[in-house]
Structure formats: structure tokens, C-alpha cells
N, C-alpha and C positions, 0 to 999 in steps of 0.2 A: 505494500499499500503506500502510495506517495502522497505528500501533502506540502502545503507552502510554510516556508520559514522566512523570517526576516533576520539577515545577518550581518555581522560586521567582518570581514576579512582579515582586518588587522587594526590596530589603534589608529584611529584618525581617518579610516576609510569610510566611504559612505555606506548607509544602510541599502542592503540590496534584497529584493526578494528572490527567494529561490526555490526549487523543487527537491525535496529529499524522500529518501525512503524513510518511512515511519518504523523506530525499533519497537522491540517488545521488552515490556517491563521485567526487570530481574526480580530475584527474591528480594522482598522487603520494598519495593517500588510501587508507584502507582501511575498509570498514564492518564492523562486527563484531556479531554477534547476541549480545547479552548474555546470558551464563548466572548470573553472579555478580557483586556489586560491594560492596566494603567500605563502610562508612560510619564516616569519620575525623573527628576533632575538627577537622581543617582545613577539613571541609565548612562548618564555622561561618563561614568567611571569606565564602562567597557566601550561605548562609542569611541572615546578619544584615548584609550589605552592608559589610564590613569595609573592603575594597579599593575605592576610589572609582571605578577604571577599568572594573569589571564593567559589562557589559551585559545588561540583563534584558529579557524572563524569560531565567532561566539554569538548565540542569540540573545538580545537583552532581555528585560522584563521580569519584575518580581511583584506584580500585583494582579495576579491570575485568578479568573473564576471560570469553571466549566464544569463537565460531566465526566465521571469516572468513566472511563471507556475500556480499561483492562488492569487486571491486579497481578502481581508475580505472586510467587510463593510465600507462605508466612505472612500474609496480611489479612487477618480476620476481620478487622474492623472497618472495612471499607468495601463496596461492591460496585458493580457496574450499574450505572444510571443514578448514582447519588450526585448532587451538585454541591461541589465543594470549592475551596480556594487554597491559594499558597501566598505568602507574602516574602519579606525580606529574609525571615528565618527560614531556610529550605533543609535544615538537617544539622546535626552536631557530631563532633568526633567521639565523646563520651569518654576521653582519656585525659584531656587538659584539668587544671584546676578548677576553674569555672563549671566545667561540665560535672566534675566529681563532687562539686558543692552543689549542684542542683540548678544553676543559673546557665541554662543552656542558649540563651540568646547571646550571651556574653563568650561563648565558645571561641577559642583562639585558632582555631581551624575550621571556622565555620563555613557551612555549607549556603550558598547564596544563589537563587536562581538568577540566570543572567549575567552571572559573574564567575562563578567558579563551576556552573554547568549551564546548559542551554535554557534559557528562559522562555517567557509567554508570548513573546512577538511571533507568535506561530499558530498553526493548526492544533498542535499536540505538543504537550511538554510531559517528561517523565521526571518523577520525584520521589525521594524517599516518603515512606508511608507517615513517618514522623511528623512531617511537614504539611500534612493536609488538615485542613479545617473545615467543618460542616457550615453550609452556607443557609440561614431562613429562607424558605420558600418564598415569601413576601417581598424579599429584596429582589430588585432588578440586578442583572449581573454587570451592566455598564456602571451602575452607581455603586454596588458593592465593591468593585475592584480596588478604587482607590482608599478604601477603608482598611484595605490589608498593608498599607504602608502609612500615609499621611494619617489614616484613622487610629490605627493601634498605637502610633507614635504618640499622639497628642492624649488619647483616652487611656493609655497605659501609664504614659508619666506622670498623668495629673492624679490617677487613683492610687499610684505609687507613692505619693508624697505625704506628709504628715497632715495636710489640710482637711477640715472637715467643715460641711455646710454649717453655716452661712459664710464661711470666712470669704476674704476677698481674693480673687484669683484674676490676676492681669495678664492678658495674651497680648504680646508684641508682634505685630504684623497681622495683616488679614489678607493671607494668600493662600497658597494650595494647603498648607498646614494649619496658618492661623483661622482660616474660616470655619474648620472643622474644630479646632481648640475652643473656640467662642461657644460654638454649640454644644460640646460636650461639658465645658465648665457651667454653662447656664442650665442644661438639663440635670446636671448633677445637684444643683441647689446652690451652687456658689454664687457670692456677689460679684459678677463679671463685669471686668473692665476691658475693654478693647483700646489698643493703642496703635495709631497709624499717622501718617503724613497726609495732612489734607482735612478741612472742614467737610469736603464733599462726600467722605467716606463714613460720616457718622450716621446716617439714615441707615444704611446697609448694616453697619454694626449692630445697632439696636434691631433690625429686623431679625440677625442671627441669635439674639437673645442678650446681647451686653446691656448691663443696665448703666453703664456709664462708658463714654467716650473720649478719650484724651488725644487731641492733634498735637503730635510731636513737633509740628513745623511751627507752632505759634505758642507751645506751652513747655515750661520745665516739667518733663513727665515726672521726674522723681519727686518735685515738690508736689504737685497734682496727687500722686498716690499717697504721700503722706498726709494731705489733708482728708484722704479718706480713710485714715488710720493705719496705713501701710499695707503693703500686700503680704499676705501669706504665702503666696505662690506667684512667680513670675515665670510664664511660659514664653521662651524665647525662641520664636519661629522665624526670625529673619537670618541672613547670612552677614549682616553689616556689624563688625565688631564694635565701632563708634556708637551705632544706635542702642546695641546692647549695653555697653558700658555706660551710657548717659542713663540708663534706666534703672540700675542695680540698687541705687541709692533711695529707690522707692520701696525697698523691702522693710516691712514690719519685724516684730519680734518673732524669732525663730522662723524668718522668713526663708523660702527655698527659691532660687533663682534656677531654672531649669533649661538647660541649653539643648535645643533640637536643631538649630541650624548651625550649619558649619560654616566658619569665617576663616580664611587664610591669615587673617590679622590677629593677634592676641589680644584679650580684654583689659581693660584698666579697671582695677577696683580698689577702694580704699578698705585698709585691712581691720581699721579699728571698729566699726560698726559690725562687722563680721564677728568679732571677739566680743563686743559688749552686749550683743543683741542675739548671739548665738544664731547667727546667719550662716547659710551654706551655698555654695555654687556646685552644680554638678551637671553632669550630661545624662542623657538616656537614649538606648537604641530603640527597638521596636518592640518585639514580643514574641513569644513562641506560638504555635499553632493553636493550644487551647486559649490562650489569651486573644488570638485573632477572633476565635469564636465567641468570646465575652465581647470584643468590641463590635461585632456584627450583631449579636443579639442585642446589647444595649441600643445600637441604632435603629435595630427594629422594632424596638418597645417604644423609643422616644422620637423616633422620626429625624434623627440627624442624619443627614445625608450631603455628599459633596456636589457642588456645582459642577458639571462635566461638560466639555465638547467632546465629540465623538467623532472618529475617523476610520474608514475601513483598513483592515490589515495591509492592504496593497499601498496605502498611502501612509505607511509607518514613517517615512523619511519626512514627509510633510508634517506629520503629527508632534514629532520629535522636534523640528525646527519651531513650531509653534510653542511647544512647551518651553523650549530655552530662549524663545524671544521675550517670555515674562509678561506676555500680553494674554494668555489664555486664562478664563474664568470658569474653573479655577483649577481644575485636574482635566489633564487631556487622556481619552480612553480609546484604545484600538478595540473593534469589533471582528471577529470572524462570520463567517456563514453558518456556524453552528446553532 
């Protein structure tokens, strides 16, 4: 059986549609007939050859929704026809210290769809059974796909902080991550603050569920947050180190600054408030397959969904360029004919 795959021949090469023979799943693996795959900024790691260990040609994509098409031996938990998803977590080694301590998503030899093995820009993907998450029937595949990366990253990071409703949670940025982070924080019952540039974004922020909006182009964000009593949590979804640094001073007692956006520049932070008010800065990856299920279930129950732009698989190159332009509102998703 042959099918379409969108691959990168080498780092920096263009995305190209090719026809390949579809492999059979091995023991412990599941083959998924892809219905939708999100196009994430992290796909640039593969497209541009940023990680030196990537073996080419490689098919990008780690926000995958589809139907189980075949299962290998020793896979009792999944069966043909089930609708499932796979996110950034694509398996673990089981040998490194994080794995031995049960922190599988921090595996030092992590398996990642689209990076360490072929991802979801394709008609089919084969993944370890441990990476598979069940998808609620009521969620549409194209809308569910970004929840397996942007969704789980914001949802899982927030619920693993020490914050409890109705504490103040601020979300820095209203982009692909931020527009989901605002929704999750509001639906969890937090006093939600959205932070972005421009007064024109206030209406949209409130529509997403934010109770407060701070325009970083006209206000001192740290001072504005302190007027609200200080933030228990700030989710930093932007990639601008200067913007992040300017907001850290808005943390309140025991406040947590959670870094979700990757910046090439270091952050600037005053140490005294961190010490005197027991504040902290830390990062957060995504989550395991069961945590993907939690994210999807929460979204199903509360109605948290991404805003998406859809493209057919054959236009993956156009979709990728749209995502990289920063003009997409807010997540780009590839759809197959499945």
C-alpha cells in the first residue's frame, strides 16, 4: 500500500510531497491513519535542521489526530477504528534518570514525532503504543490536533503550579499558545489577566475569558499586575526575552513565572524579590499521553478550542510558511482525505 508523505530531504530543504510504501507496525507499535496534523513552530527544528541528530529524509508533525489502522503485537489497549492522537511526547527510553523517576516527558532520550521518527505530515504515522491518547468523540479532528501541543503545554503547565482558584493568573501573549492559555485559566476559575501589545486586543482577550487586559505598549505591566495584588502565576507564551523580563516584577507572594516560549536571549531578573517573596522561575515541556487525554477531556467538557486555519496535506509548504509568518489566527492545521 502506498500513501502520501510530506518530507524534508535535509535540513533547510523545502517540504516536498512524496509517495511511499506504508510500513507495518512492529511489536508495541500502532499505525494511525492521519485525519489532521497541526503545524507548529517547533516543526522548524526539522525543517531547518536545527537539531544535529535528526536523520533525513524526515516527515515533520507532532499534533496528530486519526484512526487506528493497524496494531503490532503486544498492544492490548488499542484496537483498529479507535480515534486517537499523538503529541510532542512520542515515547521514552525507560533508562535515564527522569524515566526511572516517572517523569517520562523529561526523558533524556525522548522520542518525538517528526524529529526522532516520521511525524504526522502524512496519510499514515507509526508510533509507540505508549504515545497514543484517546480522543473524545465530540471533538473535531482539526480542532483537537493543536490541543496535543499548544493545548497540553498551557493546560498541563498551569495545573501543575501551586495556584488554586480564584488566584490571579496572567498570560503573556495572545498567540497560538496564549489564546489557549487564557481560555484554560478562565475555565479553571482563575482571575485571568491577558497581556499583549495594543488596545485593539482587549476585546478579543475578554472574549477568550480574561477578566483583565493589560496593554504592554502603554502600561508598565509589572506595576499593573501589582495593583491587582500580584500574579500567583504568569504563563509566558511569547518568545521575546525583553517582554518576559519586563513582566517578572508582576509576581506576587510565592508567584511562579512559567516559561513556555523559547527565546534565544537570556532573561533579566531581580533576585531580591525571588528571595524575599519565595518566587520562582521555571520552564515546562508538554506532557505524556495520559496528560494529553486529560487536556482533550477538559477541552471537551469546557469548550476550550483553538482558532485554526485549515490546509490540505498537499499544501503543507504553504501552510508551514503561513505559520512561520506569524500571521495565522492562531494555529495552522493540515487535513488529509481520511
